[in-house]
Residue, then its C-alpha position, 0 to 999 in steps of 0.5 A: m262396484e260401478q253402481l257404488e261409483q255412480q252413487k258416489v258421483y251423484s252424492e257429490a253433485a247433490g247436497i242436503n241443506s240442513d236448514n231445509s228438509t227439502l233436498q237441495c242440489n249442488f251443481e257447483n261440482c258439475s263442470y261445464s265449458k262451452d268455448y263458443e260462449t266467450y265470443l258469441f255473447p260478447t259480440f251479441y251484447g256489443i251490437i245491442f249496446s251500440v244500437g240501443l245506446v245511439g237509438n235511446l240517446i237520440g230518442l231521449g232528446v226527441i222525447v224531452q222536446l215532446l214533453k214540452n208540448r204536454n204530450v202524455l205519451g211522452v211521459y211513458l216514453l221518457n221512463l221507458c227510455i231511461s229504463d232501457l239506458v240503465y239496462i243497456s249500461t250493464l251490457p258491457v259488464w255482462a260481455a266482459y263476464t261471458h268473455n272471461p274464462e274465469g267468469w265474474t271477476f268484479g267482486i260480490t258487491a258488483c255482482n249484486f248491484v249489476g244484477f239488481f239494475f239488470s232485473t229492475n230495469v227489465y221489469t220497468t221496461i215491461v211495465f212501461l211498454s204495457c202502459i204505452s199500449m194501454d195509453r194508445f188503447l184508451a186514446v183510440v177506443y175510448p177517446l172521450r171517456s179517457r180524457g180524465l185518465r190521460t193527463m200528465k199528472v196521472a201519467i207521472l203518478v203511474c210511472v212513480v208507482v211503477w218505479l217504487i214497486i219494482l225497485g222495492s220488490h227487487s231490493v232484496l237482491l242487494f243483500h244476498q251474497e249467495l248469488f255469487v258462487e265459484a265452481h271449478g275455478v269459475k266465478l259465477c254471478y246470478e247463475k247459481y243452481p239450484t235457485e235459492p228458495w227466496l229467489a224462487q218465490l221472487n221469480y213467481f212474483r215476477v212471472f205471474v204479476v210483473f210479466l203476465i199481467p202486462l203481457v195480457l194488457l199489451l195483447v188486449s190493448y193492441s188487439m182492440a186497437i187493431k180491431v178499431i183500425h180495421r173497422s175504420s172507413s177513413l183510413e186507406v188500406r195501405r195505412k191500416r196495413k202499416i199500423t197493424g204491422l207496427l203493432l204486431s211488431m211490438i207484440v212479437i218483440f215483446v214476446v220474443s224478448y221476455l216470454p222465454y226468459h220467464i219460462i226458464l225462470l219457472v223451470q229454475s224455480h221448480l228445480s229448486f224444490s226438485e230432487d233431480c240433481s244430476c249434472e245433466v240437468h245443469h248442462r241443459i239449463r245453463p246454456a239455455y239460461r245464457i241464451i235466453f238471458a241475452f234475448t232480454s236485451i233485444s227489446s231495449a235496442l228496438d224500443p226507440i225504433l218501434n216507438i219513436f222513429v217509425s214514421n216515414s217523415v221522421k226517418q227522412d228528416i233524420m237522414k237529411e240532418a245526418i247529411a247536413i251534419r256531415h257537410w258541416a263537419a266537412r266545412l269545419f275541417s276544410s275552412d276557417c268559416l264555420k257555418p252552423p246547420r240550417k236548423p237544430f237537429l232535435k228541433t227539426v225532428t220534434e216538429k216532424v214527430s209532432a206533425d206526423n201521423c204517428l206520434g203527434n200531440h196525442i189528441p183524443v180520437g176514436l170512432h165517430g158516430n159514422g164509424r170513421i176514425s178521426q184524422d187526428a189519430s196521430h199516435l197510431s197512424l203512419s205517413 
């Protein structure tokens, strides 16, 4: 009798898709409730949103000024910043979703659009981070040969192609309402298990093309750059360590933010063709997916810090300008005589970025014949 009851429960948790000979699990009958999620994820998303929004907005102003100086790296940084800002704009929605015990209450159309913007900007961010690493690699290792590739026109063309490929490949998400489901009175967005076959195929494209290829390029580019830097006899040991630490930090943040997410995508895609329909599988996948899903936001918050505000002179100048703005605000409320700041904030920071040894005018540099790195290695060095 107990075996019959267990079989009945299993049958309710599993379903046969009449349009497909493969057994399709139906985890909508599996209950799941974790009270800590209603506080943990909204808090986490709120912190990432605040840090990422401020950092990217300030970074955007600096980047625009850099573009006026025909800085090739600025093109990739601009697109990265835009991608991060669009991604960050979806975080309040995910925070409200995870906080609400009823789940997604914004409707099917909103689920499709928010999911679309989240997915596209995750992958544009990944690709643009890879483009930045390749640009730095070419500037350091092949400074003369890469002059024809490292131009404003080429950078703009690359960015346009990236946007078209990512937007085009993910546009299918806008037309599938089955991404929104309801189970036990809880409305779920982008959390349907098992993964639909068409989405599993898209996941394979994401993992093996849009993630693994940029990951390999980033690892190779920064590894080669570190190798060249350590071979240089013109850089101090302290500066070498700083540059190496910066590049390794970029690699670590990239891996932590995106590798676990793509591993869980592979697991979900595999289970879409699996016959294991136990609720235990669902109870393991769902919390892991939500935690790993949140990890993808880390990169968007830290990108401005790692790619723009890494130099000592820029950080010092930002602190000086922050103090100047505070004093100016104090005078504004304490006196009728309003005196403007000594120098516009973005102009001052931009001058520091351009002159700094970290993100300068990106003059092609590399190893001289004597094994020295040019002192103009401005895009990698730290002062």
